[in-house]
C-alpha positions, 0 to 999 in steps of 0.5 A: 509893707506888710499890713500887719506891721503897720501902726505899731504903737512904737511906730506912731508920731504923736501930734501935741496939744497945738494941732490944727484940729484942736485934738490932743495927742493924736497918733499918726502912723499911717496914711494914703498918697493918692495921684491922678491926672485931670482931663483936659479941661477938667482942672476947675471941676477936679479941684472943686472936687478936692474942696469938697473931699476936704470938707467931707474928711472933717466928717471922718474922726479917724482920719487924722490930716487930710490934704488936696493938692495940686502937683502940677498944671493937670496932676493932683493928689491926696495925702492923708494920715490915720492913727492906725491901719483900720482907721485908713481901711474906714476911709477907703470903704467911706464916702471920699473914696466912693465919690473918687470912684464914682467920678474917675471916668469923668475927671481922670485920663486913668484910674487914681494911683493909691499908695499905702504910707507907713510914717517913719518920721513926721514934724507936726505942730 
């Protein structure tokens, strides 16, 4: 996926007036899928980290949607979406990314796997 092709206006998917944040006409074009494997016995700490990350995401105006999820007994993920590549880059340089990096050795068996996403289709409220 070429960074220059991401986030073109024709590639954006708009959230209507009843979106969960109260913002209208959010254009969702790109995202991130982060997966990580918790160290044995660290599952509750990872879950608390994700809850804290969700609170921190509320302070990022360019982060339109943010989800911390459990994919399995010790596998967790973060899925978040942005209006464009610039907002995604800002997020990757922000507080949540720094916290993830700072605590990765403590919480996870290996470095989190971070994959950029391009939104091709969506169904949003």
